[in-house]
VEXRO-924484 format. One line per field, with one value per residue (C-alpha): z, x, y. Coordinates in nm, 4 decimals. Example, Ala and Ser with C-alpha at 12.3 -4.5 7.8 and 13.67 -1.06 7.14 Angstrom:
VEXRO-924484
Z [0.7800, 0.7140]
X [1.2300, 1.3670]
Y [-0.4500, -0.1060]
//
This chain:
VEXRO-924484
Z [3.8610, 3.6982, 3.3685, 3.3788, 3.4533, 3.1731, 2.9310, 3.0177, 2.9499, 2.6120, 2.5218, 2.6198, 2.4461, 2.1308, 2.1279, 2.1372, 1.8491, 1.6371, 1.7083, 1.5995, 1.2808, 1.2015, 1.2584, 1.0037, 0.7430, 0.3881, 0.2405, -0.0498, -0.2559, -0.6320, -0.7595, -0.4189, -0.5031, -0.7879, -0.7235, -0.8289, -0.7908, -0.4609, -0.5088, -0.2683, 0.0655, 0.0259, 0.1713, -0.0404, -0.1566, 0.1294, 0.1845, 0.4297, 0.3962, 0.7163, 0.9375, 0.6510, 0.5370, 0.1845, 0.1150, -0.2278, -0.2091, -0.5766, -0.9201, -1.2464, -1.6173, -1.9071, -2.1271, -1.9043, -1.9646, -1.7684, -1.6533, -1.6212, -1.2990, -1.1643, -1.0434, -0.7820, -0.9808, -1.0090, -1.0360, -0.7259, -0.4967, -0.1417, 0.1381, 0.0647, 0.3686, 0.4274, 0.0925, 0.0770, -0.2974, -0.4857, -0.8570, -1.0746, -1.4166, -1.6126, -1.6834, -1.9213, -2.1019, -2.3552, -2.3170, -2.1056, -2.1858, -1.8491, -1.5096, -1.1781, -0.8533, -0.4871, -0.2054, 0.1601, 0.3311, 0.7096, 0.9487, 1.3072, 1.3936, 1.2637, 1.0254, 0.6666, 0.5194, 0.1408, -0.1622, -0.4767, -0.8070, -1.1120, -1.4422, -1.7121, -2.0655, -2.3166, -2.5922, -2.9183, -2.7770, -3.0073, -2.7150, -2.4060, -2.0871, -1.7851, -1.4223, -1.2205, -0.8511, -0.5263, -0.1745, 0.0613, 0.4392, 0.4455, 0.2841, -0.0379, -0.0288, 0.2862, 0.1249, -0.0272, -0.3547, -0.3368, -0.3076, -0.1115, 0.1504, 0.2883, -0.0026, 0.1217, -0.2232, -0.5885, -0.8949, -1.2430, -1.4040, -1.7810, -1.8368, -2.0992, -1.9240, -1.6253, -1.3720, -1.0287, -0.9667, -0.6094, -0.3973, -0.1419, 0.2158, 0.4601, 0.7991, 0.9608, 0.9552, 1.0140, 0.7271, 0.3705, 0.0682, -0.2756, -0.5890, -0.9298, -1.2654, -1.5127, -1.8800, -2.0177, -2.3904, -2.6424, -2.6754, -2.3212, -2.3268, -1.9701, -1.8822, -1.5081, -1.2603, -0.8860, -0.5697, -0.3005, 0.0346, 0.2488, 0.6115, 0.8790, 1.0605, 1.3753, 1.6801, 1.8966, 1.6479, 1.6297, 2.0101, 2.0516, 1.8022, 1.9804, 2.3197, 2.1966, 2.0457, 2.3619, 2.5747, 2.3703, 2.3817, 2.7574, 2.8359, 2.6180, 2.8086, 3.1421, 3.0210, 2.9110, 3.2522, 3.4341]
X [-1.5703, -1.7799, -1.7800, -1.4026, -1.3439, -1.5805, -1.3945, -1.0690, -1.2338, -1.3588, -1.0128, -0.8419, -1.0915, -1.0873, -0.7074, -0.7174, -0.9647, -0.7626, -0.4384, -0.5978, -0.7330, -0.3926, -0.2194, -0.4502, -0.4304, -0.3827, -0.0558, -0.0102, -0.2519, -0.2665, 0.0056, 0.1724, 0.4976, 0.7020, 0.8564, 1.2193, 1.5130, 1.6797, 2.0539, 2.2886, 2.3102, 1.9957, 1.6483, 1.4077, 1.0756, 0.8251, 0.4607, 0.1892, -0.1727, -0.3678, -0.1751, 0.0453, 0.3819, 0.5096, 0.8851, 1.0381, 1.3710, 1.4374, 1.3241, 1.4999, 1.4243, 1.5393, 1.6586, 1.7638, 1.5218, 1.6043, 1.4320, 1.1527, 0.9497, 0.6319, 0.3692, 0.1048, -0.2046, -0.5778, -0.8402, -0.8600, -0.5588, -0.6968, -0.8462, -1.1607, -1.2666, -0.9844, -0.8157, -0.5269, -0.4968, -0.2059, -0.2369, 0.0649, 0.1206, 0.4447, 0.6384, 0.8831, 1.1736, 1.2446, 0.9584, 1.1237, 1.0007, 1.0758, 1.0422, 1.1414, 1.0197, 1.0479, 0.8735, 0.8076, 0.4697, 0.4757, 0.1845, 0.1494, -0.0024, -0.0196, -0.3096, -0.1816, -0.3509, -0.3247, -0.2078, -0.4222, -0.2735, -0.4316, -0.3425, -0.5299, -0.3920, -0.3932, -0.6509, -0.5432, -0.2143, 0.0037, 0.1522, -0.0116, 0.1418, 0.2050, 0.3091, 0.4783, 0.4466, 0.5830, 0.4817, 0.7689, 0.7905, 1.1595, 1.3588, 1.5117, 1.7815, 1.9256, 1.9572, 2.3044, 2.1380, 1.8633, 1.5975, 1.2758, 1.3100, 0.9595, 0.7130, 0.3683, 0.2050, 0.3038, 0.0908, 0.0828, -0.1492, -0.1684, -0.5380, -0.6530, -0.9712, -0.8323, -0.9596, -0.8021, -0.5771, -0.6283, -0.3452, -0.3889, -0.4567, -0.1671, -0.0633, -0.1727, 0.1676, 0.2952, 0.5454, 0.5756, 0.7967, 0.6346, 0.8416, 0.6922, 0.8394, 0.6423, 0.6514, 0.5238, 0.5663, 0.7101, 0.5534, 0.4192, 0.0901, -0.0255, -0.2446, -0.2016, -0.1329, -0.1231, -0.1792, -0.4425, -0.2939, -0.5586, -0.5282, -0.7956, -0.8274, -0.6161, -0.8399, -0.6606, -0.7314, -1.0988, -1.1163, -0.9583, -1.1979, -1.5007, -1.3673, -1.3187, -1.6673, -1.8362, -1.6367, -1.7426, -2.1093, -2.1018, -1.9297, -2.1730, -2.4669, -2.3120, -2.2659, -2.6281, -2.7509, -2.5221]
Y [2.4235, 2.1524, 2.3397, 2.3869, 2.0176, 1.9187, 2.1430, 1.9661, 1.6307, 1.7504, 1.8800, 1.5536, 1.3275, 1.5401, 1.5299, 1.1509, 1.1468, 1.3873, 1.2004, 0.8748, 1.0311, 1.1837, 0.8500, 0.6905, 0.9662, 0.8391, 0.9625, 0.7169, 0.9226, 0.9429, 1.1717, 1.1943, 1.0167, 0.8787, 0.5394, 0.5559, 0.3199, 0.4172, 0.4812, 0.3052, 0.4815, 0.6902, 0.6327, 0.4320, 0.5723, 0.5409, 0.6306, 0.5345, 0.4361, 0.3874, 0.1451, 0.0245, 0.1599, 0.0906, 0.1060, 0.0427, -0.1382, -0.2019, -0.0896, -0.1724, -0.1625, -0.3819, -0.2317, 0.0553, 0.3413, 0.6557, 0.8667, 0.6102, 0.6075, 0.4536, 0.6978, 0.6220, 0.6982, 0.7233, 0.5971, 0.3777, 0.4260, 0.4197, 0.2105, 0.0069, -0.1933, -0.4420, -0.3657, -0.1183, -0.0572, 0.0983, 0.1751, 0.2537, 0.4046, 0.4274, 0.7396, 0.5767, 0.7358, 0.4621, 0.2109, -0.0614, -0.4116, -0.5697, -0.4004, -0.5577, -0.4088, -0.5098, -0.3296, -0.3923, -0.3606, -0.3299, -0.2946, -0.1802, -0.5202, -0.8784, -0.8198, -0.8738, -1.1834, -1.1524, -0.9545, -0.9341, -0.8180, -0.6563, -0.4981, -0.3095, -0.3604, -0.0802, -0.0999, -0.2599, -0.3893, -0.6012, -0.7956, -0.9444, -0.8002, -1.0214, -0.9835, -1.2584, -1.1911, -1.3361, -1.2408, -1.3159, -1.3389, -1.2485, -0.9705, -1.1128, -0.8442, -1.0021, -1.3444, -1.4156, -1.5180, -1.2568, -1.5266, -1.5575, -1.8312, -1.7873, -1.7821, -1.6801, -1.6584, -1.6653, -1.6062, -1.4588, -1.2085, -1.2065, -1.1529, -0.9061, -0.7981, -0.6120, -0.8663, -0.9103, -1.2121, -1.3289, -1.4636, -1.7400, -1.6362, -1.6443, -1.5142, -1.2971, -1.1248, -0.7728, -0.7558, -0.8837, -0.8178, -0.8103, -0.8739, -0.8046, -0.9062, -0.6961, -0.7945, -0.4663, -0.5286, -0.2866, -0.0417, -0.0630, -0.2515, -0.1772, 0.1204, 0.0668, -0.2120, -0.2565, -0.4539, -0.4672, -0.5642, -0.7331, -0.6184, -0.5960, -0.2605, -0.2392, -0.3086, -0.0515, 0.2280, 0.1383, 0.1238, 0.4669, 0.6207, 0.4680, 0.5751, 0.9302, 0.9417, 0.8091, 1.0530, 1.3523, 1.2505, 1.1825, 1.5131, 1.7099, 1.5593, 1.6598, 2.0150, 2.0395, 1.9129, 2.1538]
//
């Protein structure tokens, strides 16, 4: 009877552990999705990374350059401590000079405290690329003029060395909208660019993982004694 009860405990605790791991599985992996402009009435491009969900609301090119897309790319897309990093490369049809992108980042808790931007220019470029960025606390698409009425951070990145441009700290909040005005040059003078969303790990997820681990260890000890 003791062995049977212990087996049930192991099964339950393991299920909690596996559920927690699955909930935190990284899906915004390099090559997993292409970010495209969502047509009216269709779902926007969405992917998840840990406790964060990324949803692209707008993507446009000037001049229009179909079938241009942005691809989530290597080398560093992933979670690094408190940094949730997305790297992008172009898949451009006609080398657009100006790209505008807006995407939403939502978390399962109030833990987003910053957004850092970066770009890597191509070698031997004839123009210097630049990215103007705004981190907004409200959805600009819902504003009659399409403006951000709650600016959390704003900065530009036009370095030629690939260094990170750090935003000011804010929040913590559970949701932000990031708008990027990308001056890519013609031909495109950016190898890749991206953002690192700063968000602390969700305490509940850490607690569940520790609880599951302690439960497995404790149950295994009881089985050995029995």
